N, C-alpha and C positions, 0 to 999 in steps of 0.2 A: 503315447499321446494323452491317455487319461491322466497319467501322473503329471505331465506338463500343465494340463488344464487345471488340475487341482492346485498346483503350485501357484499358478497365475492368480487364481481366486484367493488363495491364502495371502499372497503378497499384496493384492489390492486391499483386502480386509485389514491387513497389518498396517499399511500406510494410513488408511482412514482412522484406525484406532490410535496411532501415534499422534496424528493431528488433533483428534478430540481430546486426548490426554494432555497435550501441550496447552490447549486452550483452558482446560479445567484446572491446571496446576498440578495434576497428578503425574507421577513418573511412570506408573503402570496402572492398568486396570486393577482395582483392588483384588487381592487373591489371598487365600489362606495357605499356611505352611504347617505341615505335620511331618510325621515320619513313621516308617515301619521298620521291620528287621533288616531291610535291604538298603534303604536310602531315604534321603529327605524327599518329601512329597510337596511339590510346588504347584499350586493350582490344580490339584488332583493327579499330578503326574510325577512319577519317580524321576530323579535327576542325578546324573554323575557330575559332580561339581569340582572345578579347579578354582582355588582361591589364592589371591595375591595379598601378602602381608604388607601393609603400608601404614606407617604411624604418622598421623597428620602433623604433630608438632616438630617432627624431624625434617620438615620441609616448610617452605613459605607458602602461603595461600596462592601466590602467583605460580608456583610450581605444580600445585595439585592437579589442574586439568591435564597437563602433559603427562604426568605420571599415571593418572587414571587411564588416559587414552592408550598409552603404551602397554599398560597391563591388559587392557581389553584386546588390543591388537595381538598381544602375545598369547591369547587364548584363555584369559581368566574370565570366569563367570561371576566371581565374588571378590570384593575387597574386604580384607579383615584388618581391624585395628583394635588396640587397647583404648581405654579411656584413662586419662592421666589425672588422678585426683589432685595431686599437688600443683598441677598446672591450672586446674579449674578452681581450686579453693586454696590458694597459697596462704591466705589469712582466714581464720575461722569465720564462716558466714559471710565472707566477701568473695564473690565469684568472678571468674574471668572466662568469658566465652568469645574473646576477640582475637584477631590476628591469627597466629599459629594455633590457637586454641578455639577457633571458631568451628566447633564440632558440627553444628547444624549446616553451615556452609559446605563443609567437607562431605557430609552425607548427601546433601542435595546434588553436589557435583557427581558423586557416585551414581545416584539415581538418574540424573540427566544423561549419563553415558550409557544407560541401559544395563548396568551391572547391579548385582545385589550387594548387601553389606552384612557382614558378621561382626557384631560389636561386642568386644570382650570388656565388660564393665569392671569386673574384678571385685572390689576396687584395688586389690593388690595386683601388680602387673609384672614384677621382676624386671624384665625387658632391658637389663643393664642400665636402668634409669635411676636417677638419684632417689635413694631411700625406697626403692621398689614402687614408686608412685604415691607413697603415703605423704601427706603434708606433715611437716615437722611438728606443727602445733598439736598433732594428734597424740604424740608421746607425752605431752604435758597434761592431758586430761586426767583428773584424779582417779586413781585405782585402775587405770587401763592396762590391759595385756592384749597384745595384737593377736588376731587370728586364732582365737580359742573361745571357749564358752565363758565369755566375760561381758557383762552387761554394758559397761561404758563403750567397749569397742563395738559391740553389736548395734548399739543405738546409733553411733556415728556412721557405721557402715551402711545400715539400712537407710538412714537419712540420705546419704549420698547416692546410693544405688537407686532409691526411689526418685531422687531429683532427676537423674538421667533418664529413667524410664518415663517419668512425667513429661520431661522435655521432648522426648521423641514422640510421645502421644500428642502433645500440644501442637507440635510442628507437623503432625500427620506423616510421620516417616516410617511407620510400621507397614508391613506388606498389606495387611487387611485394610489399611487406609490409602493404599496406592503408593506407598513409599518403598524404598529398597531394603529396609531392615528385615531380614528373614530369620535371624538367629542371634541369641545373646549368650554371654558367658558370665557366670558368677564364680568367684574365687579363681585360683590359678595355681596349678601344680601343687595343691595342698597335700596330695598323697605323699610327696617327697619328704614332708616334715611332720605329718600327722602323728606319727609314733612318739614324737617329742612331747605331745600334749596328752597322751593317754586317752582315757574315756572322755575327757573334756573336749578333745579334738573331734571325737566321733559325734558328740552332741552338737558341736559347732557346725560341722558339715551338714548334718541333718537340718539344723536351724537355717543355714544359709540357703539350702534348697527350698525349704518351705517359704522363707521370706521372699525369695526371687519369684516363685510361682504365684505368690499372693499378690504381686504387684499388677497382675492382669495384663502383661505385655502382649499376650496373644500369639507369641511365636515360641519355638522350642528354646530351651536353655541347655547349655553344655557345661560340664566340669572336666577339665583336662587333667590327666595323670591322677585320676581319682577312682580307684578300684571299688570303693564302697559308696559311690554316688547313689543316691536314692533312685528308685525305679522310675521316677518322673523326670529324671535328668539324664541326658546322654553323657556317658563318660567316654573320653577320647584319648588319643595317644599323642605324645610329643617325642621327637627323637630323630636320629638319622635314618632309621628304618622302622616302619610300622606294619609291614606286610604280615607279621605273625600276631598282631594284636587282636584280641577278642574282647568285646564289651562285656560288662558284668551281667548282662541279661540277653537271652536269645531274641528278645523283642526290640533290641536296639541296633541301629546300623553301625558300621565301622567307619569312624571318623578319625582323621589325622589333622589335628589343629596346628601343629608346628612341625614342618619338615625343614630341618636346619640345613639350608642350602649353602651355608658358609659357617662362620663363627665370628664372635666379637674379638677385639684386639685390646691388649693391655699395654700400658706404657712399658717400654723396655723389652717387649716380646716380639716374636716373629708375627708375620701376617698370615692368617689361615686362608687356605684356598681349597674349595671342594670341586673336583673335576666334574664336568657336566655329564660325562658318561655314567658316572656312579650315581649322580643325582637323578638322571633319567631312569636308570635301572631301579632305583628305590621307588619311584612313582609308578612305573609300569608294574612292578611286583605288587604294589599295594592294590591297584585296580585289578590285577590278575587274580588276587586272592580275596576278592569280595569287598574291597574298600570302595567307598562311594563319595567321600568328601575329603579333599586333600588341600592343605594350605601351605604355601611357601613362606617360611619365616627366615629371611625377609625376601619379598619380591623387589622392594625398594627399601634400603636401609636408612639412608639419609645422614643427618648430622646431629650430634648432641650439642646444640647451640647453648651458649651461656654456661651455666653450671649444672646442666641436666644430666650429664654423664654419671652413671652409678659407679659402683666399685666395691672396694676401692680400686683406683688405678685404671679405669677404662678410658680409652682415648676419646678425643673429640669426634673423630670420624666414626660413624656407625654404618660404614659401607657394606659390611657383612658378606662381601663377595656375591652380591645379589645380581639377578638378571638385569635390573636397572641400577646403575651405580649411584654413588653419593651425589653426583652432580646432575642426575637425571638423564644420563646418556645410556644407550643400550650396551650392555656388556656381552660381547660376542666372543665365542660361539654359544655362551650359555643361554642367552635370550632366544636366539634363533633355533637352537636344537630343541629347547623345551616347547617352543611354538609348534614345531613339527610333531613333537610327542602329543601335545594337546589336540592337534588336528586328527592324529591317528586314533586317539581315545574317543573323540567325538564321533568318528566313523563307527566305532564299536558301541556307542551308547544305546542304540535300539535293542541290541541283544543283552547288554549289561543290565538295563532296567527291566527287561522282560523276564530274565531268569532269576529265580530265587537263589540259586547256587550253581556253580559251574560243575561240569564233568571233569574229573581229574584223570589224567593219563600219564603214567610214568614212561618216559622216553629213554632213560638211561640212568646210570648211578647218580648223576647230579643234573639230570635234565628232566623237565616235566612240562606238561601242557595243561592248561585250564581252558575249557571250551564252554562258551555261553550260548545256549540254544534259545532261539526265539520261542516264546510261549505260544503254543498252537491256538490258544484262546485269544491271542492278541487280535484286536479288531483290524481289519484290512486298512481302514482309513488311518488308524494310528500309525501303521507302517508307512503309508503313503506320506503322512505328515513328516516323518523322518527322512523321506526320500530314498528308501531302500527296501528291497524285497529280499535281502540276504537272510538266510535262515540261521546263521550262527557267526560268532566271532571267537577268535582263539588267541591265546598268548603262549608262546613257546619260550621257556626259560632255560638258560644254562648257568647254573650257580657255581660252576667250577671257577675258582679264582685264577687259574693259570692256563687251562687248556681249552681250545676251541673244540666243538663237537659237531658231528654230522648225525642228524636224527631223521627217522621216518615218521611222517604224520600224514594221515589221510591219503596214503599211497604215494606221497611225494617226499623228496629228500630236501632237508633244510640244513644249511650250515650256520651254526650259532657261534659267534665269538665268545671268549670267556667272559663271565660276569655280565651277561646281557640278556635282554628280552626282545624277541621279535613279535610284532603285532600284525595279526592277519584279520582284518575286518570281515572278510568273507570266508574265513577258515581255509583259504587256499593261497592267496597272494600276500606276501610280506610287503607292507608299505613303510615300515619303520623298524629299525633296530637301535636299541639304546646306545650301543657302542660305536655305531657308524655315524660320524658327525659330518654333515655336508654344509652346515651353516658357516658363514664366513667367520674369520678371526679378525677382530678389530684391535688396533693398537692406538691408544689415546695419547695425544701429545699435549704438552704445555707449551704454548707458543707466546713469544714476546710480541707485544703490540706496540706500534709506534704511531704518534708520539705518546709517551707516558709520563708527563711531568707531574712531580709531586708539588710543584709550584711554578710560577711563571719563569723563574730563573734556573730551572733544573738543567743540568747537563747530562746528556745521554751518551754513554760510551759503550761501544761494542768491542769486545776483546776476543782474540783468538784464544780459546780456552780448551781444555780437555773435553772430549765428548761433545764438541761443538756447542758448548754452553754459552749463554749470553748473560751478561750481568748489567746492572744499572747502578749508577752512582747518584745518590740523592744528597743534594747540598742544602736542603731546607729543613732538616730535622731539628726539632727543639726538645728540650729535656727539663725535667724538674725532679729533685730528689724527694723520695718518700721518707718522712721521719721514721727513725728506727726506735720502736718502743711506744711509750705513752705519748699521745698527741692531742687528746681532747679532754674537756671538762666532764665528759660522760664516763671516763674511766672510774673505777672504784677499787677500794682496798678491803680485803677480808682476810681472816685467818684461815689458812688451809688451802688445799688444791680443789678447784671446782672442775667439774666435767665440762669439756669443750662445748658440746651442743647445748647444755643447759645455760651457757653464757651467751653464745652467738645466735642461737635459734636458727642456725644455718643462714644467717643474713650475709655471711662472708665466709670464705675459706680460712681466714686468718684470725688467730687469737694470740695476743701477747700476754706473757706472765712476767712480772718484774718483782724482784726482791733485792734487798741490799745486804751485802756481806762485809763485815768489818774484819780486816786482816791486821794482825799486830806485827811488830818488828820481830817478835820471837818466832812467829810463823814463817816469815820470810827467811830468817836465819836457819830455821829447822829444814826448810825445803832445800836450801843451798847446801847445807852440811850433809843432808841425807841423800841428796841427788834424786829427789822425788818431786812430784807435782800433785797439787790437790786435784781431786777428780769428782765430777758431778755424776752421780749414779741414779738412774731412774728405772724403776722396775719394768715399765711397759709403756710404749707410745705407738701412735699411728698417725697419719700416713706418711707425712714428711714432718720432721721435727728438727729445729735448729737451736743450738746453744750459743748465746752471745755473751761476751764479757766486756763491759765498758764500751758497748757499741760495735765490737768487732766479732765476726763469726769465729767461734772456736771449733765447731764441728756440726755435722748433720747426721740424721738417721732416716732411712727410708724403709718402710715395711708395715706389716699389719701386726701390731702388738709385739714390738721388738724391744729388747732391753738396751738402754744407753749407758755406756761407761765412757765418759768424755773427760780427758785431762784438760785442765784450764790453767791460765796464767793470771794471777791476781797481783795487784800492787798494794803497797802498804796503805792502810786507811780504808775508806769505804769503796766498795766495788759494786757496780750494777750487774747482777746476774739476770739476764734476759732470756726467756724461752719463747720460741715462736712455734706454735702448733698450726699445721696446715692440713686441711682435708682435701682429698683428691677424689671426690665422689663418695657419697655415703653408702653404706652396706645396702645391697638391694635384694639379697636372697638369704635363705636360711630361716630357722626359727629364732624367735626372740630378738629380732633386729632392733626393736625399740630399746633394748638393754645394751646393745653393742657400744654405742657412744663413740667418742673420739677424744683425742688429746692424750691425757695421762691416766694410767691406772697404777695403783700401788703407791709406793713411797718414793720421795726424792731425798737423797742423802749427799752430803758433802764430806768426802773422806780425805785422809792424808794431812789433817791438821795436827799440830803438836799436842793439843789437849784432847784429841779424840774426834770421832766423827760427829757431824751435826745433822740431825734430822730436820730437813727443811719443809717437811710435809705440813707442819703446823705453824710455820712462819707466816708473817704478814706478806701477802702477795697483792700487787696491784694488777688489775685486768684491763686490757684494752681490746675492744672488738674491732677487727678490720683495719683497713688502710685509710689514711686521711684522704688520699686522692679518690678512693672508692666512694667514700661517703660525701665528698664534695663534688663528685661526678666530674672528675677531670676528663672523662671519656665522652661527655655529652656535648652536643652542638651548642647548647645554651650556656653551659657552665664552664667549658674548658678554658676560655680566655681569662677567667678569674685566677687561674694558677700563675705562679711566677715563672713562666717558661723562659728559658735562655737558649740561644743558639748552641747546637751541638757541633763542636769542632771535629774535623776529619781525623785528627790524631788523638781524640779523647780515649781514655782507657775505659774499657767496659767495667761497669760498677753495678753492684747489687742494689736492690730496693730503689729502682729508678723508673720514672715515667718518661715515655717518649711520644712525640706526635709529629705527624706530617700530613700533607694534603696531596691528593692525586686526582687525575681526571679519569672518568669511566671510559673503558675501551669501547670502540664502536662495535656495532653488531649485537647479536643476541646470545653468543656463546657464553657458557658458564665462566666465571672468574675465580681464580685461585691465587692465594698469596703464599709465598714461601718464607717461613719463619725459621728456617734451618740454621740461620746465623745467630739466633737468640738462644737463651738458656731455658728458663722456665718462667711461665707467667700467664697472663691473660691478654686478649686482644679485642678491640672494638672498632667497628666502622660506622661512622655517622651515628654513634650512640647505641648501635646494635651489637650485642655481645656475641662475637664469633665463637668464643669458647676458650678453654685452657690450651696452652701450648707447652711442649716440653721436648727438648731435643735430647732425649735419652736413647741410647743405641741398643738394638736387639743383639742377641748372641751371634757370634760369627758362624757357628755351626748349626746343623739341624734343618737346612734347606736342601732338599734333594735336587740334583741337576735335572732330573726328569721326573715328572709326576706320573706314577702308574695308577690308573683308575681302578685296577682290578682289586677286589677284596674289600672288606669292611673299612669304612672311612672313620678316622678320628681327626680332631682339630689340628694335630701336629703332623699329619701324614704328608701333606703337600704344601708345607709352609714356604713362604717367600720372605724376601727383604732382610735376610741375615746380614749382620754387620753394619746395618744402616739405621739411621734414626727411625723410630717407630712411625712417627708422622712428622713430615716437614711442610706439606701443603695443606692449606685450610680453605674451605669453601666460603666465598663471599657471595651471597645470593644477589642476583641482578637487581631485584626489587629494593635492595638496601642502598643502591648506588644512585647518585645524582650524575648529571652530565659532567660536572666539574666540581672542584673543591670538596672532594670526599675526605672526611677526617678519619685518619687512622691513628688510634691511640693504643699504646702497649704499656703494661706494667711488667717490668722485668725483675725477677727475684734474685737471680744468681750472677748476672753479667752477660751481656750479649752485644752484638754489633748490628744495629738497625740499618747501617749504611749499605749492608749487603742484601737487604730485603728486596724481593722482586715480586711484581704482580704479573700474572700471565693469564692468557685465555686457554681454556681447556676444551679440546675437541678430539674427534676421531680423525687421526692424521693418516693412518695406513689401514687398508683393508686387504685381506688375503682370502683366497678361496682355493680349495683342493677337492675336486670332484672326479670320480672315476666313472668309466663306462658301466661298471658293475653296480654302481649305486642305484637306488630306487628312483623312479620318476618323482618329480616335485609334488609334494603333498598338497600344495594349493590347487594343483590341477586335478589331483585325485578327489579332493574334497568337493570341488565344483562339479565334477562329473558325477560323484555319488549323489549329490543333492539335486541333480537335474533329472537323470533318467535311471539311476540305480544300477548302472552296469559298471563292471570293473574296467578301468582304463586298459586299453589293449597293451599287450606285452611289447609292442613296437614303440611305445612312447619312450623317449630318451631322457636321461638325467639332464639336469640343468644346473648351472652355477648362477647364484643370485648374489649380487654385490650391492651394497648401499652405503651412502654417507649420511652424516647427520643432516637434519633439516637446515636449509640455508647453505649447504655445501654440495659441491659436485666433484666427480672424479676428474682430476686435472692432469694426471699422467699415469701411464702404465709402466711400472718399474720392471716387471718381469711377466712374461707369458710364455707358457710352453704346453702344447698338447702332444703328449707322447709318454715318456717315462721320466718326468722331472723328479729330482731328488730334493730332500731337505724339507724345511718347514718355513712358516712365515718369516720374512726378513732374511732367510738363509736359503732360498730356493736356488737350484742350479739345474741346468739342462742334463738330461740323461742321454743315453745312446740313441734313443728314438725321439725325434722332435719334428713337428710340422712347421715348415717355414712360413706358413700363413698365420701362425699363432698370434703374433703381435698385431698384425693388421686386422684380424677378425675381432679380437678383443677390443682393440682401440675403436673400431667402427661402432661396436655395440655399446661402448661404455663412456668414452671421453665426452666431457661436458654435461653428463647426466648425473642426477642425484642417485639413481639406481639403475641397474641394468641386469639383463638375463642373457646368458650365453649357453647355447645348447652344447652338450658334451657328446659329440658324435663325429664320425668320419666325414659325413656329408657336410656338416657345419664348417669343417676346416679344409674342404676341397679334396678329400680323399684320405685313404688309410696310409699313414706314414710308416707303419710297420705291422705287417700282417701277423695274425695269430698271437698277438700280444694285447693284453687289456691296457687300454690307454687311460691316462689321467690328464686332466687340465689343471694346471697350477697358475695362479695369477696373484701378483702383488700390485696394488694401485694406491695412489695418493689421493686424498680428499683435500680440497681447499675451499675456503669460504668464498661466497660469491660477492662479498663486500669487504672492504677494508684491506689493509696491507699487513701481511703476516711475515714474521721471520721465525723459522722453525728452530726450536731449541732441543 
């Protein structure tokens, strides 16, 4: 009763405080942040913190509130983001804090949700982001060398970091001002390259720390992957596993700034996938072994809109296999299983923050326990505030990669699956095991919406196709050719080969090089008589490089600094030798990236001529930056009509270097929208002037994707890959906020030849949800959590497991495709009845779930009207369909 009274008083006080803060404009009552050897100390109290990585430019501002709310609902305490220098200062001393780069708005949304923010200013970010976040103009500063003891670089770095800190202070976003910002980061993974700079690197990192602290931000600073971080800076770990990490001082807490819950994808490669059982194992092990701050990189990955993807060769999607997918939907079971993990960890937080270190108990050759005892000096009120009188919390780990284990702990026997951790908030009852997933599995579908006219005279045709696919025929496409080569009076001619970025300043992916070759009749005769061809040889090129002769493509090369040996065909007289250099994301990691460059390295030679080879490296070359349509803005709503568009006939032959456009209406509802560009080759796409990003229908290798992903054992990015033998990316996100109700302009620039008539636009949503929960599973954590925070007692052992199913917002469970309580077999989309089956299964689940956005079904004999098979552990398996509550959908 005393506990309940104390909680009522606290809730009343909390409500009043929230109202007062809302009136005053503060997000929190101002509080200080510090740290000790155990944890971050927020407002005088140690905290165990779960952080969700979200990069604000990889979503639209309209998406931010939903992403932040889903992060909070998933158990996050903190949102973490980089600051993207090249987005905020694309031109020197010209700043951009609008739209997707409205940093202040993003931070305010985080604060208004009640979450904290960890801001990684860098300003180097890596992040698979173009040029690692550096603005390209930075490489043109005289005498500059990046990320070392170099005065020009340090001057620019300090100026930008100071600008961000001053902005946060001015907007009152630091914790001591009532804002959500509790921690900052300077530099990023510098320890990975520090040895490349020798003593200058050591001096630089010391300077960076002193510079950051000197800005007076009033919150702790972090350096990740930095073993020699100064004593005033917390050094932290990045990686798939950080449970063995130790900071470089016993006075610093153990922080994990990047837990890679997936991995990025490159064009032409498989799609990485990290199983949630292993991810949860890594997190539980981290907190088991004294960790106190853990961030998911990424919790929401998002999209590399425009030309922001780094590289080279990183795709437009930055989904990262995150708990919240690229479109903002929950990825299940990853999100749900981690939510349960976070709830279990929060139940342990009173003991975790109280104990300076755990008691270690060896339970077997590969089994161990870590026990956190409540400090006897802990004030009783403090314990009441946490809602628990528990004296200890324990983690039982089985690090055996293959075998389950039975262990004795506190006089009880516990069964531990391989490669798993069981969490016991009261040192007795297991509430969560990392390998036992009860969260639903969601299957996201791309659904055709009707009508979908690209113009008023569009014809919609539904065909019976393989895999029940639906296609759309678009009759209103228009096209215009892009000039091949030199097209403007801004082209220029110089002697020799210029470095790509020195010419383009990254204003475009494309740079044309043109020279003229005179071929005599003797050369023609020599080639015929000798049965040889002249060859263009280039020492080294990157990323995509094309050789054209007299306007026709002779050949192409793809790679990072690869040699070209390209046979060509000349005619007698003058011939145009045209080279096209294309970047596919600038280098974003490693030392000396400012020197990496793009385009051509070394010499260009023409071999196979009668009178010997010709070195073209010192010839006169004419340079043309970019595309005509790019600079005339064929993609914009305002300028596109100025181009000489013509109708595209249905029998047109796909051609390279071509622009296409069409119009379409926005689909009804609020579901995310995706466009399939799988019928195209390589290029870029825009909707209503917004740059969706690069597209490229390059296919991943056919092998290397296992039929079944085994979570057990250490993870690497190739372990559970998917998408073998398919285009790396076919579907591209079109944010809802970029669409109008009708007459949406889609513009494509196609480099190699594609068929826009096969492009389709679809809605993206969770179409199928499945659950599989056994009688032997643990009671639902949401009930345990509520019970713990009310009267501090363990939920009785009689509480039954439950299955929880949910659809996306605006969707309901429209049908139950399968339901069996007994011994069902298989997995989602492949369930089948076993020998034991309750005849009430379908009716019980249907009554609980049909027509609802979410539902709960108790997994017990009583719930299904009796025991269908005695002395056997029963399981409930369900497959259900979700449908939108508005609009007409045709499943694809």
